[in-house]
C-alpha positions as CSV (number, residue, x, y, z in Angstrom):
1,M,-22.9,1.6,-45.7
2,T,-19.3,2.0,-46.7
3,H,-16.8,1.0,-44.1
4,S,-13.4,2.6,-43.9
5,S,-10.1,0.7,-43.8
6,A,-8.0,0.6,-40.6
7,S,-5.5,3.0,-42.3
8,D,-8.3,5.5,-43.0
9,L,-9.3,5.5,-39.4
10,A,-5.7,5.7,-38.2
11,T,-5.1,8.9,-40.2
12,L,-8.5,10.5,-39.8
13,W,-7.5,12.9,-37.1
14,A,-4.2,13.8,-38.8
15,R,-6.1,14.6,-42.0
16,T,-8.6,16.7,-40.0
17,C,-5.7,18.6,-38.4
18,A,-4.1,19.2,-41.8
19,R,-7.3,20.7,-43.1
20,L,-7.6,23.0,-40.0
21,A,-4.0,24.0,-40.5
22,M,-4.8,25.3,-44.0
23,E,-8.0,27.1,-42.9
24,L,-7.0,28.7,-39.6
25,P,-4.5,31.5,-39.0
26,E,-1.2,30.0,-38.0
27,Q,-1.3,31.5,-34.5
28,Q,-4.8,30.1,-33.8
29,F,-3.8,26.7,-35.1
30,N,-0.6,26.6,-33.1
31,T,-2.4,27.8,-29.9
32,W,-5.4,25.6,-29.8
33,I,-5.2,22.7,-32.2
34,R,-1.6,21.7,-32.5
35,P,-1.2,21.0,-28.7
36,L,-4.1,18.5,-28.7
37,P,-3.1,14.8,-28.3
38,P,-4.1,12.4,-31.2
39,A,-7.8,11.7,-31.0
40,D,-9.1,8.2,-30.3
41,V,-10.8,6.9,-33.4
42,A,-12.9,3.8,-33.5
43,Q,-15.9,2.3,-35.3
44,D,-19.0,0.9,-33.7
45,G,-21.1,-0.7,-36.3
46,G,-21.5,1.9,-39.0
47,V,-20.7,4.8,-36.7
48,T,-17.2,6.4,-36.4
49,L,-16.4,7.6,-32.9
50,V,-13.8,10.3,-32.5
51,G,-12.7,11.1,-28.9
52,V,-10.8,14.3,-28.4
53,R,-9.2,14.8,-25.0
54,V,-8.0,18.2,-23.8
55,P,-5.8,19.0,-20.9
56,N,-7.9,21.6,-18.9
57,R,-11.3,23.2,-18.6
58,F,-10.4,26.5,-20.2
59,M,-9.1,24.8,-23.4
60,L,-12.2,22.5,-23.4
61,D,-14.6,25.5,-23.3
62,W,-12.7,27.4,-25.9
63,I,-12.5,24.5,-28.4
64,R,-16.1,23.6,-27.9
65,T,-17.3,27.1,-28.6
66,Q,-14.9,28.2,-31.3
67,Y,-13.8,25.1,-33.3
68,S,-16.0,22.0,-32.6
69,A,-18.6,22.8,-35.3
70,R,-15.8,23.1,-37.9
71,I,-14.0,20.0,-36.7
72,E,-17.2,18.0,-36.9
73,A,-17.9,19.3,-40.4
74,I,-14.4,18.3,-41.6
75,L,-14.8,14.9,-40.1
76,A,-18.1,14.4,-41.9
77,E,-16.4,15.3,-45.2
78,L,-13.5,13.0,-44.7
79,Q,-15.3,10.0,-43.2
80,P,-18.2,8.2,-44.9
81,G,-21.2,7.4,-42.7
82,E,-22.2,8.8,-39.4
83,V,-19.5,10.5,-37.3
84,R,-19.8,11.3,-33.6
85,M,-17.2,13.5,-31.9
86,D,-16.8,13.7,-28.1
87,I,-14.7,16.5,-26.6
88,A,-13.9,16.0,-23.0
89,L,-11.2,16.5,-20.3
90,A,-8.3,14.1,-20.3
91,P,-8.2,11.7,-17.3
92,R,-6.4,13.4,-14.4
93,A,-3.4,11.1,-14.7
94,A,-2.8,12.3,-18.3
95,L,-3.1,16.0,-17.6
96,P,-0.1,18.4,-18.0
97,V,1.8,20.0,-15.2
98,G,0.1,22.9,-13.5
99,G,-2.2,21.8,-10.6
100,T,-4.1,19.4,-12.9
101,G,-3.1,16.0,-11.7
102,M,0.6,15.6,-12.5
103,R,3.6,16.4,-10.3
104,P,5.9,19.1,-11.7
105,G,8.2,17.5,-14.3
106,M,6.1,14.3,-14.6
107,V,6.1,12.7,-18.1
108,L,3.7,10.4,-19.8
109,P,4.0,7.4,-22.2
110,G,4.1,8.7,-25.7
111,R,5.7,12.0,-24.8
112,A,9.1,13.1,-26.1
113,L,12.0,11.5,-24.3
114,P,14.1,13.7,-22.1
115,P,17.9,14.1,-22.9
116,N,19.9,10.8,-22.5
117,A,16.8,8.6,-22.0
118,P,17.0,5.2,-23.7
119,A,15.3,4.7,-27.1
120,A,12.0,3.0,-27.4
121,A,12.1,-0.8,-27.4
122,P,11.1,-2.7,-30.5
123,G,7.4,-3.2,-30.7
124,H,6.6,-0.2,-28.6
125,A,5.9,3.4,-29.4
126,T,7.6,4.5,-32.7
127,P,8.9,8.0,-33.0
128,V,7.6,10.3,-35.7
129,Q,10.0,10.5,-38.6
130,G,12.4,13.3,-37.8
131,G,11.0,13.9,-34.4
132,P,12.2,13.0,-30.9
133,A,12.0,9.4,-29.5
134,M,8.8,8.6,-27.6
135,L,8.5,7.1,-24.1
136,T,7.1,3.6,-23.5
137,P,5.2,3.1,-20.3
138,Q,8.2,1.4,-18.6
139,Q,10.5,4.3,-19.6
140,A,8.0,6.9,-18.4
141,S,7.9,5.2,-15.0
142,Q,11.7,5.2,-14.7
143,V,12.0,8.8,-15.8
144,N,9.3,9.9,-13.3
145,A,11.1,8.2,-10.5
146,Q,14.3,10.1,-11.4
147,L,12.5,13.4,-11.8
148,Q,10.8,12.9,-8.4
149,Q,14.2,12.4,-6.7
150,H,15.6,15.5,-8.4
151,A,12.6,17.5,-7.3
152,E,13.0,16.4,-3.7
153,A,16.7,17.3,-3.7
154,T,16.0,20.7,-5.2
155,S,13.3,21.4,-2.7
156,A,15.6,20.5,0.2
157,S,18.3,22.8,-1.2
158,Q,16.0,25.7,-1.4
159,A,14.1,25.2,1.9
160,G,16.2,27.8,3.8
161,R,15.9,30.7,1.4
162,G,12.9,32.3,3.1
163,H,9.5,33.3,1.7
164,P,9.6,35.5,-1.4
165,R,7.9,38.8,-1.5
166,V,4.8,39.7,-3.5
167,M,5.0,43.2,-4.7
168,G,2.5,45.6,-6.4
169,L,-0.5,43.2,-6.8
170,N,-3.9,44.7,-6.3
171,P,-5.9,42.0,-4.5
172,A,-9.2,43.6,-5.7
173,L,-8.5,42.8,-9.4
174,T,-9.5,39.1,-9.9
175,F,-11.0,36.9,-12.6
176,D,-14.2,36.8,-10.5
177,N,-14.9,40.5,-11.0
178,L,-13.7,40.8,-14.6
179,V,-16.7,40.9,-16.9
180,P,-16.1,38.6,-19.8
181,G,-17.2,39.4,-23.4
182,R,-16.1,39.2,-27.0
183,A,-13.8,42.2,-26.5
184,N,-11.6,40.3,-24.0
185,Q,-12.4,36.7,-24.7
186,M,-9.1,35.6,-26.2
187,A,-7.0,37.6,-23.7
188,R,-9.0,36.3,-20.7
189,T,-8.8,32.7,-21.9
190,A,-5.1,32.9,-22.4
191,A,-4.7,34.5,-19.0
192,L,-6.7,31.7,-17.3
193,H,-4.3,29.2,-19.0
194,V,-1.3,31.0,-17.6
195,A,-2.8,31.2,-14.1
196,G,-3.5,27.5,-14.2
197,A,-0.1,26.4,-15.5
198,P,2.5,29.3,-15.4
199,G,5.6,28.7,-17.4
200,Q,4.0,26.0,-19.5
201,M,2.1,27.8,-22.3
202,Y,2.0,31.3,-23.9
203,N,5.2,32.6,-22.5
204,P,5.5,35.5,-22.8
205,L,1.9,36.6,-22.9
206,F,1.7,40.0,-24.6
207,I,-1.7,41.9,-24.2
208,Y,-2.3,45.1,-26.1
209,G,-5.1,47.6,-26.5
210,G,-6.2,51.1,-25.7
211,V,-6.3,52.7,-22.3
212,G,-9.0,51.6,-19.8
213,L,-9.8,48.3,-21.4
214,G,-8.8,46.0,-18.6
215,K,-5.2,45.0,-19.4
216,T,-4.0,45.8,-15.9
217,H,-7.0,44.0,-14.3
218,L,-6.2,40.9,-16.4
219,M,-2.5,40.9,-15.3
220,N,-3.4,41.3,-11.6
221,A,-6.0,38.6,-11.9
222,V,-3.3,36.1,-13.1
223,G,-1.1,37.2,-10.2
224,N,-3.8,36.8,-7.6
225,A,-4.9,33.4,-9.0
226,L,-1.4,32.1,-8.9
227,L,-0.9,33.5,-5.3
228,A,-4.0,31.7,-4.2
229,D,-2.7,28.5,-5.6
230,K,0.9,28.9,-4.6
231,P,1.3,31.3,-1.6
232,D,5.1,31.1,-1.8
233,A,5.3,32.3,-5.4
234,R,7.6,35.2,-6.2
235,I,5.3,37.7,-8.0
236,L,6.0,41.3,-9.1
237,Y,3.6,43.7,-10.8
238,L,4.9,47.1,-11.8
239,H,4.6,49.8,-14.5
240,A,7.4,50.1,-17.0
241,E,8.3,53.5,-15.6
242,Q,9.2,51.8,-12.3
243,F,11.6,49.4,-14.1
244,I,13.2,52.4,-15.8
245,S,13.6,54.1,-12.4
246,D,15.2,51.0,-10.9
247,V,17.6,50.8,-13.8
248,V,18.6,54.5,-13.4
249,K,19.0,54.1,-9.7
250,N,21.2,51.0,-9.9
251,Y,23.2,52.5,-12.8
252,Q,24.0,55.5,-10.7
253,R,25.0,53.3,-7.7
254,K,26.7,50.6,-9.8
255,T,24.6,48.0,-7.9
256,F,23.3,45.9,-10.8
257,D,23.4,42.8,-8.6
258,E,20.5,44.3,-6.7
259,L,18.6,44.7,-9.9
260,K,19.2,41.1,-10.8
261,A,18.2,39.9,-7.3
262,K,14.9,41.8,-7.6
263,Y,14.0,40.7,-11.2
264,H,15.8,37.5,-12.1
265,Q,14.5,35.3,-9.3
266,L,10.7,35.9,-9.9
267,D,8.2,33.2,-10.7
268,L,5.8,35.7,-12.4
269,L,6.6,39.2,-13.8
270,L,3.7,41.4,-14.7
271,I,4.8,44.7,-16.4
272,D,2.5,47.4,-17.7
273,D,3.0,49.7,-20.7
274,V,6.3,48.4,-22.2
275,Q,6.0,51.1,-24.9
276,F,7.7,53.4,-22.3
277,F,11.0,51.6,-22.9
278,A,11.2,53.4,-26.3
279,G,14.5,55.1,-26.8
280,K,16.0,53.9,-23.5
281,D,18.9,51.7,-24.5
282,R,20.2,50.8,-21.1
283,T,16.7,50.0,-19.8
284,Q,16.1,47.8,-22.9
285,E,19.4,46.0,-22.3
286,E,18.6,45.2,-18.6
287,F,15.1,44.2,-19.5
288,F,16.4,41.8,-22.2
289,N,18.7,40.3,-19.6
290,A,15.9,39.9,-17.1
291,F,13.6,38.5,-19.8
292,E,16.1,35.8,-20.8
293,A,16.9,34.9,-17.2
294,L,13.2,34.4,-16.4
295,L,12.4,32.4,-19.5
296,A,15.4,30.2,-18.8
297,K,14.1,29.3,-15.4
298,K,10.5,28.7,-16.7
299,A,9.1,31.8,-15.0
300,H,6.2,33.5,-16.7
301,I,6.2,37.0,-18.1
302,I,3.1,39.0,-19.0
303,M,3.4,42.4,-20.6
304,T,0.9,45.0,-21.8
305,S,1.3,47.8,-24.4
306,D,-0.9,50.2,-26.3
307,T,0.1,48.5,-29.6
308,Y,1.2,45.1,-30.9
309,P,5.0,44.2,-30.6
310,K,6.0,45.0,-34.2
311,G,4.2,48.3,-33.9
312,L,6.4,49.5,-31.0
313,A,8.7,52.3,-32.0
314,N,12.3,52.8,-30.9
315,I,12.6,49.4,-29.2
316,D,15.4,47.0,-30.1
317,E,14.2,44.3,-32.6
318,R,15.6,41.5,-30.5
319,L,13.2,42.6,-27.7
320,T,10.2,43.0,-30.0
321,S,10.9,39.6,-31.5
322,R,10.9,38.0,-28.0
323,F,7.7,39.9,-27.1
324,D,6.1,38.3,-30.2
325,S,7.5,34.8,-29.5
326,G,4.8,33.6,-27.1
327,L,1.2,34.7,-27.5
328,T,0.0,38.2,-28.5
329,V,-3.6,39.0,-27.9
330,A,-5.7,42.2,-28.2
331,I,-8.3,43.6,-25.9
332,E,-10.9,45.6,-27.8
333,P,-13.2,48.3,-26.6
334,P,-16.2,46.5,-25.0
335,E,-19.2,45.9,-27.2
336,L,-22.7,47.1,-26.1
337,E,-23.8,44.0,-24.3
338,M,-20.5,43.8,-22.4
339,R,-20.7,47.5,-21.4
340,V,-24.2,46.9,-20.1
341,A,-23.0,43.8,-18.1
342,I,-20.1,45.9,-16.7
343,L,-22.4,48.7,-15.5
344,I,-24.9,46.3,-13.8
345,K,-22.1,44.4,-12.1
346,K,-20.2,47.6,-10.9
347,A,-23.5,49.0,-9.6
348,A,-24.2,45.7,-7.8
349,Q,-20.8,46.0,-6.1
350,E,-22.0,49.4,-4.8
351,G,-25.1,47.7,-3.5
352,I,-27.3,49.3,-6.2
353,D,-29.8,47.5,-8.4
354,M,-29.2,49.2,-11.8
355,P,-32.3,49.1,-14.1
356,E,-31.4,47.4,-17.4
357,D,-32.9,50.2,-19.5
358,V,-30.7,52.8,-17.8
359,A,-27.6,50.5,-18.2
360,F,-28.4,50.3,-21.9
361,F,-28.8,54.1,-22.2
362,V,-25.4,54.8,-20.5
363,A,-23.7,52.0,-22.4
364,K,-24.9,53.3,-25.8
365,N,-23.6,56.8,-25.0
366,V,-20.2,55.9,-23.4
367,R,-18.3,53.7,-25.8
368,A,-14.6,54.4,-25.3
369,N,-13.4,52.1,-22.5
370,V,-14.2,50.6,-19.2
371,R,-12.6,53.5,-17.2
372,E,-14.9,56.1,-18.8
373,L,-17.8,53.7,-18.3
374,E,-17.1,53.5,-14.6
375,G,-16.7,57.3,-14.4
376,A,-20.2,57.7,-16.0
377,L,-21.7,55.2,-13.6
378,R,-20.2,57.0,-10.6
379,K,-21.8,60.3,-11.8
380,V,-25.2,58.6,-12.2
381,L,-25.1,56.9,-8.8
382,A,-23.9,60.1,-7.1
383,F,-26.6,62.2,-8.8
384,A,-29.3,59.7,-7.7
385,R,-27.9,59.7,-4.1
386,F,-27.7,63.4,-3.7
387,S,-31.1,64.2,-5.4
388,H,-32.8,61.3,-3.5
389,K,-34.3,60.2,-6.8
390,E,-34.8,56.8,-8.5
391,I,-32.3,55.8,-11.2
392,T,-34.1,56.3,-14.5
393,I,-33.1,57.2,-18.0
394,N,-34.1,60.8,-17.4
395,L,-32.0,61.0,-14.3
396,A,-29.0,59.4,-16.2
397,R,-29.5,61.9,-19.0
398,E,-29.4,64.8,-16.5
399,A,-26.4,63.4,-14.7
400,L,-24.4,62.9,-17.9
401,K,-25.6,66.0,-19.8
402,D,-22.1,67.6,-19.9
403,L,-20.6,64.3,-21.2
404,L,-23.3,63.8,-23.8
405,S,-23.1,67.4,-24.9
406,I,-19.3,67.1,-25.5
407,Q,-19.7,63.8,-27.2
408,N,-22.4,64.9,-29.5
409,R,-20.5,68.1,-30.4
410,Q,-17.2,66.3,-31.1
411,I,-18.3,63.1,-32.9
412,S,-20.5,63.7,-35.9
413,V,-20.6,61.8,-39.2
414,E,-19.1,64.9,-40.9
415,N,-16.2,64.9,-38.4
416,I,-15.7,61.2,-39.0
417,Q,-15.6,61.6,-42.8
418,K,-13.0,64.4,-42.5
419,T,-10.8,62.6,-40.0
420,V,-10.8,59.3,-42.1
421,A,-10.2,61.2,-45.3
422,D,-7.2,63.1,-43.8
423,F,-5.9,59.8,-42.4
424,Y,-6.0,58.0,-45.7
425,K,-5.1,61.0,-47.8
426,I,-8.2,61.2,-49.9
427,K,-10.7,64.0,-50.5
428,V,-13.7,64.4,-48.3
429,A,-15.8,64.6,-51.5
430,D,-14.7,61.0,-52.2
431,M,-16.9,59.9,-49.2
432,Y,-20.0,60.9,-51.1
433,S,-18.9,60.0,-54.6
434,K,-19.7,56.9,-56.6
435,K,-16.0,56.1,-57.2
436,R,-15.1,52.6,-56.3
437,P,-11.3,52.0,-56.5
438,A,-9.9,50.3,-53.4
439,S,-8.0,53.4,-52.3
440,I,-11.3,55.2,-51.9
441,A,-13.8,52.4,-51.2
442,K,-12.0,51.0,-48.2
443,P,-11.7,54.3,-46.3
444,R,-15.3,55.0,-47.1
445,Q,-16.3,51.7,-45.6
446,I,-14.1,52.5,-42.5
447,A,-15.9,55.8,-42.2
448,M,-19.3,54.1,-42.3
449,Y,-18.2,51.6,-39.7
450,L,-17.0,54.4,-37.4
451,A,-20.2,56.3,-38.0
452,K,-22.2,53.3,-36.8
453,E,-19.9,52.7,-33.8
454,L,-19.5,56.3,-32.6
455,T,-22.8,58.0,-33.3
456,Q,-26.4,57.4,-32.7
457,K,-27.3,57.6,-36.4
458,S,-29.4,54.8,-37.9
459,L,-28.2,52.9,-41.0
460,P,-30.5,54.8,-43.4
461,E,-29.3,58.2,-41.9
462,I,-25.6,57.2,-42.3
463,G,-26.3,56.1,-45.9
464,E,-27.9,59.4,-46.7
465,L,-24.8,61.3,-45.4
466,F,-22.6,59.1,-47.6
467,G,-24.1,60.4,-50.9
468,G,-27.6,58.8,-50.5
469,R,-26.5,55.2,-50.3
470,D,-28.9,52.5,-49.3
471,H,-28.8,51.2,-45.7
472,T,-27.8,47.7,-46.9
473,T,-24.6,49.2,-48.3
474,V,-23.8,50.7,-44.9
475,L,-24.6,47.4,-43.2
476,H,-22.3,45.5,-45.6
477,A,-19.5,48.0,-44.9
478,V,-20.0,47.7,-41.1
479,R,-19.9,43.9,-41.2
480,K,-16.9,43.8,-43.5
481,I,-14.8,46.2,-41.5
482,A,-15.7,44.5,-38.2
483,G,-14.8,41.1,-39.7
484,D,-11.5,42.4,-41.2
485,R,-10.6,44.1,-37.9
486,A,-10.7,40.8,-36.0
487,K,-8.2,39.3,-38.5
488,D,-6.0,42.2,-39.6
489,T,-3.7,43.6,-36.9
490,E,-2.7,46.6,-38.9
491,L,-6.3,47.6,-39.7
492,N,-7.2,47.1,-36.0
493,Q,-4.4,49.5,-35.0
494,Q,-5.5,52.1,-37.6
495,L,-9.0,52.0,-36.3
496,H,-7.8,52.4,-32.8
497,V,-5.8,55.5,-33.8
498,L,-8.9,56.9,-35.6
499,E,-11.2,56.2,-32.6
500,Q,-8.8,57.8,-30.1
501,T,-8.5,60.9,-32.5
502,L,-12.2,61.3,-32.8
503,K,-12.9,60.9,-29.1
504,G,-10.2,63.5,-28.3
C-alpha cells in the first residue's frame, strides 16, 4: 500500500476545499465549507483518518446530508488507500459564541488576533501569508481575561437601562410547528443558525418567495427562539408599511430621535415585505441609517420580500447591495410530500386525525401555497363537522368542489402553453412544432414543467398535447427545469411570475 508523505497529509484538507470551491456555487461554499476549521488528518496503519469538526448541530446536520458524500469522494480521489471521514460537533470549549459553550467575545488559540494584540511568538502558530496574525494559547488566555473584564464593565454600565420591549412577535409561530421540507430547507437551516447565534452569521438574512409560503412564520420563529434563550433581548417584528408610517409620522413631527430610539437599539429586527419601500426615498434613507446602526452593534436583521434583492424595483442600489451582503435564501412553493405533512399536522392541531389518502387528495389539488392549503383544510374540516360525516376523499371533493371547478377551468395545458408563449414572445404553434433552437426549446420545456406541476395530466397526456412527444421527452424537460430552477435565480423568478399569472 502506498503511504503519503507528511506534506501530503498536511495539505489534504486544503486541497479538498480547493476542489469544493471549484465545484460549488460561491455562496454555498462561503456559507458551509469556508467557515469550517482545518480538519484533523492522521494515518493509522494504511488508513487515513480525517476528522471534521463543526460548531453547531444545525451545521452538522446540513453538511452531513448535503456535502459529506462529495467530500468523501474527493478525499478518496486525492488520497491513496482507505480514507475514513468523521464529521462531529467540536468540543464545547471550541465552539463559537452563541449559547454553545463560549462566553460572548471569547477567542481561541489559532483564531485571528484582535487589534493591538502581540504577534505570535517564534515556534508557535504561524499566520497565513497575507492574513491576520494568529493567537497562541497563552495569548488567547490573556485576551479572554481582558474581554471578560470589558464585558463585566459594559454589563454594569447598562444595568439600569430597564427591560427592553418585545413588539409584534406572534408567539404561536415557532420552529416546532413549522413543517420542514425541500421547499424551505435552506431558509429554515439559516434561520436556525441565526436563532442560535444572532449577529454572528448570515447578517442580514434575506428570505424571498411568493405569498403564503411561510416567510413570516420563519421570522417569528427566530424571534421566539431568541426570546426563549434571552428574555431581555430587544426584538421588533413589523411589516414594511409600519416602518413607512413611522417615518412619515416622525417626519411630520420632526422627531427623528424617537425613530432612532425605536429602531437603532434593537438586538433583532424582523421586517416583512421590504419591496414596499419602492419609490419612497425618505423611508429608504431612514432604513439605511437604521440598517447601518444595527449592523455596527452586531444586531441581527432579517427581511422578507417577494423577490430577490437585485430584482427589487425603485430601491436605492446601496440598500439592495446591503440586502445581498449577508445570506439570501428562497422559499419555494411546498412540494407534494410537504403539503401532505402540513395538512396532517394542521389537522392534528385541531384535534382531528386526517386520513393520509385524503391529505394526498387535497395536497394534489391545492398547490399554490401554505395559506391556500390551510384554507382548503378548514373547508374540509368544517364540512365534515357540519354534515356529521367521516373525512373521506368523496367528502373532500364535495367540500372543495368550487375550488376544484375554478382550478380546473383556469389551469389547462392549453392555457399554460399560451401564457408561456406570450411571456417568452414566441408563437403558440412553436409549442407543438419540431423546431429546436434554444429560444423555442427552453420555453417549451418550461411549459411542459408547468403542465406537470399545475395540472393532473399524466406525462403521456402532456406529451400528446405538445405535438405527440414521447413521455420520456416530457420527463426530461420536467427534471431539467426543476434542476435549473434550484440553481438559477432569474429562472426561478420567471417561473414564479408564470405560476402566479396562471393561478390568477
